C-alpha positions as CSV (number, residue, x, y, z in Angstrom):
1,M,-34.2,-38.9,-75.7
2,T,-32.8,-42.2,-77.0
3,A,-35.5,-44.9,-76.4
4,A,-32.9,-47.7,-76.7
5,L,-31.2,-46.4,-73.6
6,A,-34.4,-45.7,-71.6
7,A,-34.3,-46.8,-67.9
8,P,-37.5,-48.9,-67.5
9,S,-40.0,-48.2,-64.7
10,P,-40.6,-50.9,-62.0
11,A,-42.4,-53.9,-63.2
12,G,-46.0,-54.6,-62.3
13,G,-46.9,-51.0,-61.4
14,A,-44.9,-51.1,-58.2
15,K,-44.6,-47.9,-56.3
16,T,-41.5,-45.7,-56.5
17,R,-39.1,-46.3,-53.6
18,I,-38.5,-42.8,-52.2
19,N,-35.3,-42.5,-50.2
20,D,-35.3,-46.2,-49.6
21,F,-32.9,-48.2,-51.7
22,S,-29.4,-49.7,-51.9
23,I,-26.7,-49.0,-54.6
24,Q,-23.8,-51.4,-55.2
25,V,-20.8,-50.1,-57.1
26,A,-18.3,-52.7,-58.5
27,T,-14.9,-51.3,-59.4
28,V,-11.2,-52.0,-59.2
29,N,-9.2,-51.2,-56.1
30,G,-6.8,-48.3,-56.7
31,S,-8.9,-46.7,-59.5
32,G,-10.0,-43.7,-57.4
33,S,-13.5,-45.1,-57.0
34,Q,-13.5,-44.4,-53.2
35,T,-13.6,-40.7,-53.9
36,A,-16.4,-41.0,-56.3
37,N,-18.5,-43.3,-54.1
38,T,-18.0,-41.0,-51.1
39,V,-19.1,-38.1,-53.2
40,L,-22.3,-39.9,-54.2
41,L,-23.0,-40.9,-50.5
42,R,-22.3,-37.4,-49.3
43,A,-24.6,-35.8,-51.9
44,I,-27.5,-38.0,-50.8
45,F,-26.7,-37.1,-47.2
46,Q,-26.7,-33.4,-48.1
47,M,-30.2,-33.9,-49.6
48,G,-31.3,-34.6,-46.0
49,V,-31.6,-38.4,-46.4
50,F,-30.3,-41.0,-43.9
51,V,-27.5,-42.8,-45.7
52,S,-24.7,-45.3,-44.9
53,G,-21.7,-46.7,-46.8
54,K,-19.9,-50.0,-46.8
55,N,-16.6,-50.4,-48.6
56,L,-15.7,-54.1,-49.4
57,F,-12.1,-53.8,-50.5
58,P,-9.3,-56.3,-51.1
59,S,-6.2,-56.6,-49.0
60,N,-3.8,-55.7,-51.8
61,I,-2.8,-52.2,-52.9
62,A,-4.4,-52.1,-56.3
63,G,-5.9,-54.2,-59.1
64,L,-8.4,-56.5,-57.3
65,P,-12.2,-56.1,-57.2
66,T,-13.9,-53.8,-54.8
67,W,-17.5,-53.1,-54.0
68,F,-19.0,-50.1,-52.3
69,T,-22.6,-50.2,-51.1
70,I,-24.6,-47.0,-50.5
71,R,-27.9,-47.4,-48.6
72,A,-30.5,-44.6,-48.3
73,S,-33.3,-45.1,-45.8
74,A,-36.2,-42.9,-45.0
75,Q,-36.7,-44.9,-41.8
76,G,-33.2,-44.3,-40.7
77,Y,-31.9,-47.9,-41.0
78,V,-28.2,-48.0,-41.7
79,A,-27.3,-51.7,-41.6
80,R,-26.1,-53.4,-44.8
81,K,-29.0,-54.4,-46.9
82,A,-29.1,-57.9,-48.4
83,S,-30.5,-56.7,-51.7
84,N,-29.7,-53.8,-54.1
85,E,-32.0,-51.7,-56.3
86,M,-29.2,-50.3,-58.4
87,L,-25.9,-51.7,-59.7
88,I,-23.0,-49.7,-61.1
89,L,-20.7,-52.1,-62.9
90,M,-17.3,-50.8,-63.9
91,N,-15.1,-54.0,-63.4
92,P,-15.0,-56.4,-66.4
93,E,-13.7,-59.2,-64.2
94,T,-16.7,-59.3,-61.9
95,A,-19.5,-57.9,-64.2
96,K,-21.1,-61.2,-65.2
97,E,-21.0,-62.5,-61.6
98,D,-22.5,-59.3,-60.4
99,I,-25.3,-59.6,-63.0
100,A,-26.0,-63.2,-61.9
101,K,-26.4,-62.1,-58.3
102,A,-28.5,-59.0,-59.1
103,D,-32.1,-58.8,-57.7
104,P,-34.8,-58.9,-60.3
105,G,-35.9,-55.4,-61.5
106,A,-32.6,-53.7,-60.5
107,L,-31.3,-50.8,-62.5
108,V,-27.9,-51.7,-64.0
109,I,-25.5,-48.8,-65.0
110,Y,-22.6,-50.4,-66.8
111,D,-19.7,-49.6,-69.1
112,E,-21.1,-49.9,-72.7
113,P,-18.3,-52.2,-74.1
114,L,-19.2,-54.9,-71.5
115,Q,-22.4,-55.7,-73.4
116,L,-24.2,-57.1,-70.3
117,D,-27.8,-56.6,-71.6
118,K,-28.1,-60.1,-73.1
119,L,-27.3,-62.0,-69.8
120,R,-30.7,-61.6,-68.1
121,G,-34.0,-60.3,-69.1
122,D,-35.4,-59.2,-65.8
123,L,-33.1,-56.2,-65.2
124,A,-33.2,-52.6,-66.4
125,Y,-29.9,-52.0,-68.3
126,I,-28.3,-48.7,-68.8
127,P,-25.1,-48.9,-70.9
128,V,-23.0,-45.8,-70.7
129,P,-20.1,-44.8,-73.0
130,F,-17.8,-43.9,-70.2
131,Q,-14.6,-43.6,-72.2
132,K,-16.2,-41.3,-74.8
133,L,-17.5,-39.1,-72.1
134,V,-14.3,-38.9,-70.1
135,T,-12.2,-38.2,-73.2
136,A,-14.5,-35.3,-74.0
137,S,-14.5,-33.9,-70.5
138,C,-10.9,-34.4,-69.3
139,P,-8.1,-33.1,-71.4
140,E,-5.4,-35.1,-69.7
141,P,-5.4,-38.8,-70.7
142,K,-3.3,-39.9,-67.7
143,L,-6.2,-38.8,-65.4
144,H,-8.9,-40.5,-67.3
145,K,-8.8,-43.6,-65.1
146,L,-9.4,-41.6,-62.0
147,V,-11.9,-39.1,-63.3
148,K,-13.9,-41.8,-65.2
149,N,-15.7,-42.8,-62.0
150,M,-17.2,-39.3,-61.6
151,I,-19.1,-40.0,-64.8
152,Y,-21.2,-42.6,-63.1
153,V,-21.8,-40.3,-60.2
154,G,-23.3,-37.8,-62.7
155,V,-25.4,-40.5,-64.4
156,A,-26.7,-41.9,-61.1
157,S,-27.4,-38.4,-59.8
158,R,-29.6,-37.6,-62.8
159,L,-31.5,-40.9,-62.6
160,L,-32.0,-40.6,-58.9
161,G,-33.0,-36.9,-58.8
162,I,-30.0,-35.7,-56.8
163,D,-29.4,-32.0,-57.1
164,M,-26.2,-31.4,-59.1
165,E,-25.3,-28.5,-56.8
166,E,-25.2,-30.9,-53.8
167,V,-22.9,-33.2,-55.9
168,K,-20.6,-30.3,-56.6
169,K,-20.5,-29.3,-53.0
170,A,-19.7,-32.9,-52.0
171,I,-16.8,-33.0,-54.6
172,A,-15.4,-29.7,-53.2
173,K,-15.6,-31.1,-49.6
174,Q,-14.0,-34.4,-50.6
175,L,-11.1,-32.7,-52.4
176,K,-10.8,-29.7,-50.2
177,G,-7.9,-27.4,-51.1
178,K,-7.2,-29.1,-54.5
179,A,-8.7,-26.6,-56.9
180,K,-7.6,-28.3,-60.2
181,A,-8.9,-31.8,-59.0
182,I,-12.2,-30.2,-57.9
183,E,-12.7,-28.6,-61.3
184,L,-11.8,-31.8,-63.2
185,N,-14.1,-34.0,-61.1
186,Q,-17.0,-31.6,-61.2
187,T,-16.7,-31.3,-65.0
188,A,-16.7,-35.0,-65.4
189,C,-19.7,-35.4,-63.1
190,V,-21.6,-32.8,-65.0
191,A,-20.7,-34.6,-68.3
192,G,-22.3,-37.8,-67.0
193,Y,-25.3,-35.9,-65.7
194,D,-25.9,-34.0,-69.0
195,W,-25.5,-37.3,-71.0
196,A,-28.1,-39.0,-68.9
197,M,-30.5,-36.0,-69.3
198,E,-30.1,-36.1,-73.0
199,N,-30.2,-39.8,-73.6
200,L,-32.2,-41.5,-70.8
201,E,-35.9,-41.3,-70.0
202,D,-36.8,-40.6,-66.4
203,Q,-37.2,-43.7,-64.3
204,D,-39.5,-44.0,-61.3
205,H,-38.1,-47.1,-59.7
206,I,-36.0,-45.4,-57.1
207,K,-35.7,-41.7,-56.3
208,V,-34.0,-39.3,-53.9
209,V,-36.4,-36.6,-52.6
210,R,-35.0,-33.8,-50.5
211,D,-35.7,-34.3,-46.7
212,N,-34.3,-32.9,-43.5
213,K,-33.4,-36.0,-41.6
214,T,-29.6,-35.3,-41.6
215,Q,-29.8,-31.7,-40.4
216,G,-27.1,-31.2,-37.8
217,L,-25.4,-34.5,-38.4
218,I,-21.9,-35.3,-39.5
219,I,-20.3,-38.2,-41.4
220,V,-17.4,-39.9,-39.6
221,D,-15.9,-43.3,-39.1
222,G,-15.2,-45.1,-35.8
223,N,-11.4,-44.9,-36.0
224,E,-11.5,-41.1,-36.3
225,A,-14.1,-40.9,-33.4
226,C,-11.8,-43.1,-31.2
227,A,-8.8,-41.0,-32.1
228,L,-10.6,-37.8,-31.1
229,G,-11.7,-39.5,-27.8
230,A,-8.1,-40.4,-27.0
231,L,-7.0,-36.9,-27.8
232,F,-9.5,-35.3,-25.5
233,A,-8.6,-37.9,-22.9
234,G,-5.0,-36.5,-22.6
235,V,-3.0,-39.3,-24.2
236,T,0.7,-38.5,-24.0
237,V,2.3,-41.8,-25.2
238,V,1.3,-44.0,-28.2
239,G,3.2,-47.2,-29.0
240,W,1.9,-48.8,-32.2
241,Y,2.6,-51.1,-35.2
242,P,0.5,-50.6,-38.4
243,I,-2.2,-53.2,-39.2
244,T,-5.4,-53.3,-41.1
245,P,-8.1,-52.1,-40.1
246,A,-6.6,-50.3,-37.1
247,S,-3.9,-48.1,-38.7
248,S,-6.1,-45.2,-39.5
249,L,-7.0,-44.7,-35.8
250,V,-3.4,-43.8,-34.9
251,E,-2.8,-42.1,-38.2
252,T,-5.8,-39.8,-37.5
253,F,-4.5,-39.3,-33.9
254,I,-1.2,-38.2,-35.4
255,E,-2.9,-35.7,-37.6
256,Y,-4.9,-34.2,-34.7
257,A,-1.8,-34.2,-32.5
258,E,0.2,-32.2,-35.1
259,E,-2.4,-29.5,-34.9
260,Y,-3.6,-29.6,-31.2
261,R,-0.7,-31.1,-29.2
262,K,2.1,-28.7,-29.7
263,D,3.9,-26.7,-27.0
264,P,3.0,-23.1,-27.7
265,K,6.4,-21.8,-26.8
266,T,8.7,-24.4,-28.4
267,G,6.4,-25.7,-31.1
268,K,7.5,-29.2,-30.1
269,S,5.0,-32.1,-29.8
270,T,3.7,-32.9,-26.3
271,V,2.9,-36.4,-27.3
272,A,5.3,-39.3,-27.8
273,I,4.2,-41.4,-30.8
274,V,6.5,-44.3,-31.5
275,Q,6.0,-46.8,-34.3
276,M,7.7,-49.9,-32.8
277,E,9.3,-52.9,-34.5
278,D,6.3,-55.2,-33.7
279,E,3.1,-55.4,-31.7
280,L,4.7,-57.0,-28.7
281,A,7.1,-54.1,-28.3
282,S,4.2,-51.7,-28.7
283,A,2.4,-53.3,-25.8
284,G,5.6,-52.9,-23.8
285,V,5.6,-49.1,-24.5
286,V,2.0,-48.8,-23.5
287,L,2.3,-50.5,-20.2
288,S,5.7,-49.2,-19.1
289,A,4.4,-45.6,-19.9
290,G,1.2,-46.4,-17.9
291,W,3.3,-47.6,-15.0
292,A,5.3,-44.3,-15.1
293,G,2.1,-42.2,-15.0
294,A,1.4,-41.4,-18.6
295,R,-1.9,-41.9,-20.4
296,S,-0.9,-44.4,-23.0
297,M,-2.5,-46.4,-25.8
298,T,-2.1,-48.6,-28.9
299,S,-4.3,-49.5,-31.8
300,T,-4.3,-53.0,-33.4
301,A,-6.4,-55.9,-34.6
302,G,-6.8,-59.5,-33.5
303,P,-3.4,-60.7,-34.7
304,G,-1.8,-57.8,-32.8
305,I,-3.7,-58.7,-29.6
306,S,-2.5,-62.2,-30.0
307,L,1.1,-61.1,-30.1
308,M,0.6,-58.6,-27.3
309,S,-1.0,-61.1,-24.9
310,E,2.2,-61.8,-22.9
311,F,2.5,-58.1,-22.0
312,I,-1.2,-57.7,-21.5
313,G,-1.0,-60.5,-18.9
314,L,1.9,-58.7,-17.3
315,G,-0.2,-55.5,-17.1
316,Y,-3.1,-57.3,-15.5
317,Y,-0.9,-59.0,-12.9
318,V,1.3,-56.0,-12.0
319,E,-1.6,-53.6,-12.4
320,A,-0.3,-51.1,-14.9
321,P,-2.8,-49.0,-16.9
322,G,-3.1,-48.8,-20.7
323,V,-5.7,-48.7,-23.4
324,F,-5.8,-51.2,-26.2
325,F,-8.0,-50.5,-29.2
326,N,-8.9,-53.6,-31.1
327,V,-10.4,-52.9,-34.4
328,A,-11.4,-56.5,-35.1
329,R,-11.1,-58.3,-38.5
330,T,-11.7,-61.8,-39.8
331,G,-9.5,-64.5,-38.4
332,P,-7.9,-66.8,-37.5
333,S,-4.3,-66.2,-38.6
334,T,-4.1,-63.6,-41.3
335,G,-7.6,-64.4,-42.2
336,L,-9.4,-61.8,-44.4
337,P,-7.6,-58.6,-43.3
338,T,-10.1,-56.3,-45.0
339,R,-13.3,-58.0,-43.9
340,T,-15.2,-57.5,-40.7
341,Q,-16.0,-59.8,-37.8
342,Q,-16.6,-59.9,-34.1
343,S,-14.4,-62.8,-33.4
344,D,-12.1,-61.5,-30.7
345,V,-14.7,-61.5,-27.9
346,E,-13.1,-64.3,-25.8
347,L,-9.6,-63.2,-26.8
348,C,-10.1,-59.8,-25.2
349,A,-12.2,-61.0,-22.3
350,K,-9.4,-63.3,-21.0
351,C,-6.3,-62.2,-22.9
352,S,-3.0,-63.9,-21.8
353,H,-2.2,-67.2,-20.2
354,G,-3.4,-68.0,-16.7
355,D,-6.5,-66.6,-15.0
356,T,-7.2,-63.1,-16.4
357,L,-10.5,-61.1,-16.6
358,H,-10.3,-57.8,-18.6
359,I,-12.6,-54.8,-18.7
360,N,-13.9,-54.4,-22.3
361,L,-15.8,-51.5,-23.7
362,F,-18.1,-52.2,-26.8
363,P,-19.1,-48.9,-28.5
364,G,-22.0,-49.3,-30.9
365,T,-22.3,-45.7,-32.3
366,M,-19.9,-43.0,-33.4
367,E,-20.8,-41.0,-30.3
368,E,-19.9,-44.0,-28.1
369,C,-16.6,-44.5,-30.1
370,F,-15.7,-41.0,-28.9
371,Q,-17.0,-41.2,-25.4
372,F,-15.9,-44.7,-24.6
373,S,-12.4,-43.9,-25.8
374,Y,-12.3,-41.0,-23.5
375,D,-13.7,-43.1,-20.6
376,A,-11.3,-46.0,-21.3
377,F,-8.4,-43.9,-19.9
378,D,-10.2,-43.1,-16.7
379,L,-11.1,-46.7,-16.2
380,A,-7.5,-47.8,-17.0
381,E,-6.1,-45.5,-14.2
382,K,-9.0,-46.1,-11.8
383,F,-8.6,-49.9,-12.0
384,Q,-4.9,-49.9,-12.8
385,T,-5.2,-52.4,-15.6
386,P,-5.2,-52.8,-19.4
387,I,-8.6,-51.7,-20.9
388,F,-9.9,-53.0,-24.3
389,V,-12.0,-50.8,-26.5
390,V,-13.3,-53.3,-29.0
391,T,-14.7,-52.2,-32.3
392,D,-14.4,-53.8,-35.8
393,L,-13.7,-53.0,-39.4
394,D,-17.3,-52.1,-40.1
395,L,-17.6,-49.7,-37.1
396,G,-14.0,-48.4,-37.5
397,M,-13.6,-47.9,-41.2
398,Q,-17.0,-47.3,-42.8
399,N,-19.0,-44.1,-43.1
400,W,-21.6,-43.4,-40.5
401,A,-24.0,-40.5,-39.9
402,S,-23.8,-39.2,-36.3
403,K,-24.7,-36.4,-34.1
404,P,-21.7,-34.1,-33.3
405,F,-19.7,-35.3,-30.2
406,A,-20.4,-33.7,-26.9
407,Y,-17.5,-31.9,-25.3
408,P,-16.3,-33.9,-22.2
409,A,-17.7,-32.2,-19.1
410,K,-15.9,-34.3,-16.4
411,P,-12.3,-34.0,-15.3
412,Y,-9.9,-36.9,-15.6
413,D,-10.1,-39.6,-13.0
414,R,-6.5,-40.6,-12.2
415,G,-7.6,-43.1,-9.6
416,K,-5.8,-43.9,-6.3
417,V,-2.5,-42.2,-6.9
418,L,-0.6,-41.1,-3.8
419,N,1.0,-37.7,-3.8
420,Q,4.1,-36.6,-1.9
421,Q,2.3,-35.7,1.3
422,Q,0.2,-38.9,1.4
423,L,3.3,-41.0,0.9
424,A,5.1,-39.2,3.7
425,D,2.2,-39.6,6.0
426,M,1.6,-43.3,5.3
427,K,3.0,-45.6,7.9
428,D,2.4,-49.0,6.4
429,W,2.0,-48.8,2.6
430,G,1.9,-51.9,0.5
431,R,1.5,-51.5,-3.3
432,Y,-0.9,-54.4,-3.5
433,K,-2.8,-54.0,-0.2
434,D,-6.6,-53.8,-0.5
435,V,-7.2,-51.0,2.0
436,D,-10.7,-50.1,0.9
437,G,-12.0,-53.6,0.2
438,D,-12.8,-52.9,-3.4
439,G,-9.8,-54.7,-4.9
440,I,-8.2,-51.5,-6.0
441,C,-4.9,-50.7,-4.4
442,Y,-3.1,-47.4,-4.0
443,R,-0.2,-46.7,-6.3
444,S,2.6,-44.2,-6.5
445,L,4.3,-42.8,-9.5
446,P,8.0,-42.8,-10.2
447,G,9.4,-39.3,-9.8
448,T,7.1,-38.2,-7.0
449,P,9.2,-35.9,-4.8
450,G,10.2,-37.2,-1.4
451,G,11.9,-40.4,-2.6
452,K,8.9,-42.7,-2.0
453,G,7.4,-42.6,-5.4
454,A,9.3,-45.4,-7.1
455,Y,8.6,-49.1,-6.6
456,L,9.7,-52.3,-8.1
457,T,7.0,-54.2,-10.0
458,R,7.4,-57.8,-11.1
459,G,5.4,-60.3,-13.2
460,S,6.4,-63.2,-10.9
461,G,4.7,-64.0,-7.6
462,H,4.4,-61.2,-5.1
463,N,2.7,-60.3,-1.9
464,A,0.8,-57.2,-0.8
465,Y,4.1,-55.3,-0.4
466,A,5.2,-56.1,-3.9
467,Q,7.9,-58.4,-2.5
468,Y,8.8,-61.6,-4.3
469,S,6.9,-64.5,-2.9
470,E,6.0,-68.1,-3.9
471,K,3.8,-68.7,-0.9
472,P,0.5,-70.2,-1.9
473,E,-1.5,-67.9,0.4
474,D,0.2,-64.8,-1.1
475,Y,-0.6,-65.9,-4.7
476,V,-4.2,-66.7,-3.8
477,E,-4.6,-63.4,-2.0
478,V,-3.5,-61.5,-5.1
479,M,-5.6,-63.5,-7.5
480,D,-8.7,-63.2,-5.4
481,R,-8.2,-59.5,-5.0
482,L,-7.9,-59.1,-8.8
483,K,-11.1,-60.8,-9.3
484,R,-12.7,-58.6,-6.6
485,K,-11.5,-55.6,-8.5
486,Y,-13.2,-56.9,-11.7
487,E,-16.4,-57.3,-9.7
488,T,-16.1,-53.7,-8.5
489,A,-15.8,-52.5,-12.2
490,K,-19.5,-53.7,-12.7
491,A,-20.6,-50.4,-11.1
492,F,-18.4,-48.2,-13.3
493,V,-18.6,-49.6,-16.9
494,P,-21.3,-48.4,-19.2
495,G,-24.6,-50.2,-18.7
496,P,-26.6,-51.8,-21.5
497,V,-29.1,-50.0,-23.8
498,F,-32.6,-51.4,-24.0
499,R,-35.2,-51.3,-26.8
500,N,-38.1,-53.2,-25.4
501,Q,-41.4,-54.2,-26.9
502,G,-42.8,-56.0,-23.8
503,S,-41.7,-59.5,-24.4
504,D,-40.2,-62.4,-22.5
505,K,-38.2,-63.2,-25.7
506,G,-34.8,-61.4,-25.6
507,V,-32.4,-60.3,-28.3
508,L,-28.8,-59.5,-27.2
509,A,-26.0,-58.0,-29.3
510,F,-23.1,-55.6,-29.2
511,G,-21.1,-53.2,-31.3
512,S,-21.7,-53.0,-35.0
513,S,-24.5,-55.6,-35.0
514,D,-26.8,-52.9,-33.5
515,P,-28.2,-51.3,-36.7
516,A,-29.1,-54.7,-38.2
517,V,-30.7,-55.9,-34.9
518,I,-32.8,-52.7,-34.7
519,E,-34.1,-53.2,-38.2
520,A,-34.6,-56.9,-37.6
521,Q,-36.6,-56.2,-34.4
522,D,-38.9,-54.0,-36.4
523,I,-39.4,-56.6,-39.1
524,L,-40.1,-59.3,-36.5
525,L,-42.7,-57.0,-34.8
526,A,-44.4,-56.5,-38.1
527,Q,-44.6,-60.2,-38.5
528,G,-46.2,-60.5,-35.1
529,L,-43.2,-61.4,-32.9
530,K,-42.3,-59.0,-30.0
531,T,-38.8,-59.0,-28.6
532,D,-36.9,-57.0,-26.0
533,Y,-33.5,-56.0,-27.2
534,L,-30.4,-55.4,-24.9
535,R,-27.3,-53.9,-26.4
536,L,-24.3,-54.9,-24.3
537,R,-21.7,-52.2,-23.9
538,A,-19.1,-53.6,-21.6
539,L,-17.6,-56.4,-19.7
540,P,-18.1,-57.3,-16.9
541,F,-21.8,-57.8,-17.1
542,T,-23.6,-55.2,-15.0
543,A,-26.6,-55.7,-12.7
544,E,-29.0,-54.7,-15.4
545,V,-27.7,-57.6,-17.5
546,D,-28.2,-59.9,-14.6
547,T,-31.8,-58.9,-14.3
548,Y,-32.5,-59.2,-18.0
549,V,-31.1,-62.7,-18.2
550,K,-33.1,-63.9,-15.3
551,E,-36.4,-62.4,-16.6
552,K,-36.2,-63.8,-20.2
553,Q,-37.6,-67.1,-21.4
554,V,-35.1,-67.2,-24.3
555,V,-32.2,-64.9,-25.3
556,Y,-31.1,-64.8,-28.9
557,V,-27.4,-63.7,-28.8
558,V,-26.5,-62.0,-32.2
559,E,-22.8,-61.8,-33.0
560,Q,-20.5,-61.9,-36.0
561,N,-18.4,-65.0,-35.4
562,R,-18.6,-68.8,-36.0
563,D,-18.5,-70.1,-32.4
564,G,-20.9,-67.9,-30.5
565,Q,-18.2,-66.4,-28.4
566,L,-20.4,-63.9,-26.5
567,A,-23.0,-66.6,-25.9
568,N,-20.3,-68.8,-24.4
569,L,-19.4,-66.1,-22.0
570,F,-23.1,-65.8,-21.0
571,R,-23.4,-69.5,-20.4
572,E,-20.2,-69.5,-18.4
573,T,-21.4,-66.5,-16.3
574,Y,-25.0,-67.7,-15.9
575,P,-24.8,-71.6,-15.9
576,E,-28.2,-71.9,-14.4
577,H,-29.7,-70.1,-17.4
578,A,-27.3,-71.7,-20.0
579,T,-30.1,-73.3,-22.1
580,K,-31.8,-69.9,-22.7
581,F,-29.0,-68.6,-24.9
582,K,-29.5,-69.3,-28.6
583,S,-26.8,-68.2,-31.0
584,V,-27.7,-66.1,-34.1
585,L,-24.5,-66.0,-36.1
586,H,-23.0,-64.2,-39.1
587,Y,-19.4,-64.7,-40.1
588,D,-18.8,-64.4,-43.9
589,G,-16.8,-61.2,-43.6
590,H,-19.6,-59.0,-44.8
591,A,-21.3,-56.6,-42.2
592,I,-24.4,-58.3,-40.7
593,D,-27.8,-57.6,-42.3
594,A,-31.3,-57.7,-40.8
595,K,-32.5,-60.5,-43.0
596,S,-29.9,-62.9,-41.6
597,I,-31.1,-62.2,-38.1
598,V,-34.8,-62.4,-39.0
599,D,-34.4,-65.7,-40.8
600,Q,-32.5,-67.4,-37.9
601,I,-34.8,-66.1,-35.2
602,T,-37.8,-67.2,-37.2
603,A,-36.3,-70.6,-37.7
604,F,-35.8,-71.0,-33.9
605,E,-39.3,-69.8,-33.2
606,Q,-40.8,-72.4,-35.6
607,K,-39.0,-75.4,-34.0
């Protein structure tokens, strides 16, 4: 053992943190660090420990700083943690700043030439000769840059107590089918592990101890889960235009369609996937295909929704179905394309000019990303309207542990679609007549035999028979019916999820804020403050939401945007309770953490 390289134990006799820590890895984008970081995360997961990963990456292709955070939690918390117990510093450009921000007592693994150990005296420094180790373990110099990162996986694994066999399995899974790459990376990882064993004393600051908390779980991201949901929902038309952070949703769908959506006789694809010239054209494909009877979709982010808004308004007014996935990012304008935010709430709620009210689904877990994607197509056809499935970069692109998805048990709901016989029997059919009083009209599909399937639809004024009209009473009738249809949707969209502690103080959030709110709720309870938490899962607000709002003395609305957009919708919907809603906001582009929520709610309570 080399005493000079020993990793100190925690100061003041503090207890070892077992399966409860956060690691931040600072590297350069394009260096292959994503593979190494995912291997480290998966190895901890395979040890049976709850773990989550957050990749903070730049919007260029290569060369700028990137940070990857891995959180292990024995309690099952998966939100971003505000503090880190271990730093792995591989980027000379950010190393000094990373050291300055480090929490006292943190373990710091760093590239030896950086000489960081003189910057602060309250950290446990572990200099590692990465270049020497990679040169000895990898015979191909051109691969050193990529393989070098596996050295720190080996060093960290030894320090944390991660079984090297689990690391090797994680490498094999990550690089499946690439035998040479697997061998090179495993060799480099073992080199780092062996060096740490020979040169570092054991540390008892943070440790991984084998558990069984992840048995039966999978690791998946929200974009993949949504793509699978759409595949199971029977999508046959995709019109899209690439944009971060939504591109991988359609890209994953394409991969699955290549395998599972081929005609067994001809081998040809049974799905039309068209990359259009822009987002507006993509929306046109989705809605025209929906009008013709296809199940259609697109995937985009806030800037794309802005460009699509004219077509989305057309879809709302002429009542054409289609599903729009919005994987939200930081705005306005180009904003921070690779940072997360929930800043499209109002945009999606009322997208387009004029009076519009859209059904929105807000998944908060990987299972819901799958299920809500499946359900969105039923809702689009049932209500004959554009449906938004709203996630964000954190939910869509980061690694999440999840239960495997349940195979859909219910058949597709195509809504009020008239067949040949029904059209033939109908004496007085109007495309926009509200026959049942629920605001949902009967529709026909072009191509239905008998000659009565086709109809002309228009974005200009029309009456109940789809005839052009500028009569005020016709316009009012259509607009009132559309609002009535939106009200009907309250009984069909997913209701909220509750986590109650028996309090008249409420906390309300949606989507990717959920993990941080759960953790914050537990922290507040430990401090003596009980709260009742409602996780919103859809617009319009359901009857359960109505009751919750009326019963609470105060409602803290947690969301990741500057202007409190969801709180604004609540104040608009419940004006008599407007003063109850207090905004708890987070909008710096990082995923929200529990401490931010606790601090803001505590400040409100102390006023």
